[in-house]
N, C-alpha and C positions, 0 to 999 in steps of 0.2 A: 498202789501198793501200801500195806499197813506200814506206817512210819515213813512214808514218803520215799522209800528207796531201799527195800528190805534186801535186795539182791544186788545192791551196787548201782541202782538206776538213779538219776535225779528225782528229786520230789516233783510232782506234776506241775506246780506252780513255778517250777525253774525251767520249763519247757516252753518255747515261744508259742503263742496262740495263733499266729498269723501263717498264712499259706507260703509254700515254698515259692522263691521269686521266679522259678520256671513256670509256675502256674499261675501267678498273679494277673496275667492277661485275661485269663478266662474266668476271673471272679464276675459274678452276675451283675447286669444293670436291672432294669425295671422288667417287669412281666414274667410270665411263667417260662419254664424251660423244659426240653424233652427229658433231660437227665442230668442230675446233680452228683458230683464225684465225692464220695467219702474217701479221704486219703489213707487215714490210719497212722498211727504212730511211727511204725518202722519205716513206711515209705516216706513219710514226713522228714525223719531224721536221718535214715541210713540208705534207702532206696528210692529217691525222688524220680529216678529214671523209669521206675515202673508206672508211677501215677501219670508222668508225662506220656509214656507208650499208650495207656488207657486212653488218655484224652485225645490223642491223635486219631482215634476210632470215630470220633463224632465231629461233625461239621460246624462251622462258625455259628453261633447262636443256638446251638443244640445242647451245650453243655455248661453248667455252672460249676466252679470250684469255689465255694464260700470260703472266705477265712473265718478263724476262730471255731473251727469245728472240733478240735481237741480229739480225745480217745472215745472208742466206742464203749469202753467200760469192762471189757472182758477180762483185763489182768486184776482189776479191783474184785471183780465178782469172783474169780478163780481163787483168789487169796481170801476169800470170806468177808471182804469189805463191801457188803451189800448197800450201805449208805453212800459210800464213796462211787460205786457203780451207778447209783441212781443219780448222783449229783451229774456224773458225765453224761448219762442218758438224757437228763433233762437239758443239758447243754447242746446236745445233738439235736433233739427236738426243736428247741428254739432257734437254732441255726437253720435246720433244713425244712422245717413246716413252712415258713413263709415263703419259700420258692415255688411251691405248688408243682414241683417236678414229676412227670410221669412215672420215672423210675430214679431210685438212688443206687447208683453202682459203685462198687468198690473192687479193686484188684486183689483183695485178700479174702480167702474163704473163711477164715476165722472171724474176721469182722462181719463177714455177710452172716455167717451162721448165728453170731450173738445178736446182731441187730434185727434179724428177721425172726428169730426164735424166742430170745430172752427179753428183748426191750420192753413190750407191754407189761410183762409181769413184774417188773421193777416198781411200777408205779400202783399204789394203793387205791381202792375203789374211791371215786370221787375227787382223785387228784386231778386237776385241771390240764395237766399235760398227758394224762393217760390215754384220752381218746385220740390225741394227735400222735402219740407214740404207737398205737395200733395201726393208724392209717399208714403211717412211714414204714412200719415193718413190713406190711403187705407188699410195699413198693420196692424193697431192698432186693438187688440182684447181684450175684457174683458175676464179674465181668465177662467171662468165658460164656457163662450160660445165656447171658442177655444178647451177646454177639450172635449166639446160634438161634435164639428166639426170634431175633428181629433181622436176620440175614444182613448184618452189617458188613461193611468192607472198610478198609481205613481211609479216613477222610484227609488225612495228612500225607506227607511224602513217604513213599515206600522205603523201607530199611533195607539192609544187606540182604543178598539171598539166603535162604534158611539153609542151615547146615545139612549134611547127607544124612547122618544117622542121629536120631533124636529118640530119647526116651522120655518119660513122665514120672513124676512122683505125686500121687493123689493125697493130699492132706488128710488127715484124721478128721478135721472139722467138715471138710468137703465130703468125706464118705459117709460119716455117722451124723455130724451136726447139720448138714444140708441134706444128707440122703441122696446125693447125686454123684456116684461115683465114677461114672462114664465121661463126665464133661471134658476132661483133658483130652483123651483120645480122640473124641468127636471134634473138638475144637481144631486139634492139629491136622485131623484129616480133611476138615474143611479148607484149612489153608492151603494144603497141598504141597508138593515139591519136597517132601521129606520122606527118608526111609525111616519109618517108626519102629523101633524096637520095645516091646513090652518087657518091662522089668519086674513083674509081680506086684504084690502088695507089702506094705509094712510102714511102721512108723520111723520117722528120722529121728526120734528122740527129743525133739524139742518140746512138744507138748505143753506149750505155755511156759510156765514156770518150772515144768517137771526136770528140765535139763539142768537147773540151778539147784534144785532140792537133791536130785538123785544123779549127780554127775556120772557116776560109774555105769549105771544102768543105761543112761542116755547115750555113752560113748559106745556101749556094746550094740545098741539098736542103730546108730549110726554106722558103725563098721559094717553090719549086717547089710544096711541099705546100700552102702557104696559097693559092697560086694556084688549086689544085684545089678547095679548099673554097669559095672565092668563086665559081668557076664553076658548083659546084653550087647556089649560092643558100642555103645552109645557115645557120641562125642559131646552131646548136650543134653543136659537134664532140665525139663520144664517143670515148674511147679507154680500153684496159684495161691500160695499162703505166705506172708511176709516172714512168719517164724520159721517155716521150713526152709525159705531162702536163706535166712541168717545162719541156719544150722548147718545146711548143705554146703555153704559157702565157707564155713571155719575151717 
């Protein structure tokens, strides 16, 4: 963010660059891996359980979680700091390219949309990291879509039985950025055992930094979305964006 914390967040340099302790046993050794996990800022600092849950879908030796991966660059880019976003993108490329992973998977649709759609355009022609950025962008997948593409089942211990009534919130970046609005109901249907309750479409009000810039409008959007969930009669709301999760839990 411009100024290193324009909405009350610490400057990027103040954030640790290493992975969560829960994920360090998964850091890569030698050789290529099937998938590499991009954690993202909010999962690194607020929702590490999401990244851990994603990791459990991969068998031993199939997943790398590299340290020092940092931010995808979306917050800086959205705030107009293109140079800052490029610096973060360069860091991403230099951490992930040497892994030669078949897929780069993330549990955040916003990160997935930015990395797959915007990453190559941050580098000018002739930039030595630009070609690697384009190759990586083509391999980025949002977690639920990758699970469906590959037909994965959890490799780790199963969790608690799913709740009876579940609805979902499709993030704006999933719907518009990735152009894949049906992934959450498809994913939940594939898991089975749940009473799925559609709750319509709508924005939760987070919108990256929008909630901080326009708090009144953001609150109205959140209230409308919560009303949708109540009308659906759901006990649990599932979403696949860290920003939406932050907002919906507020």
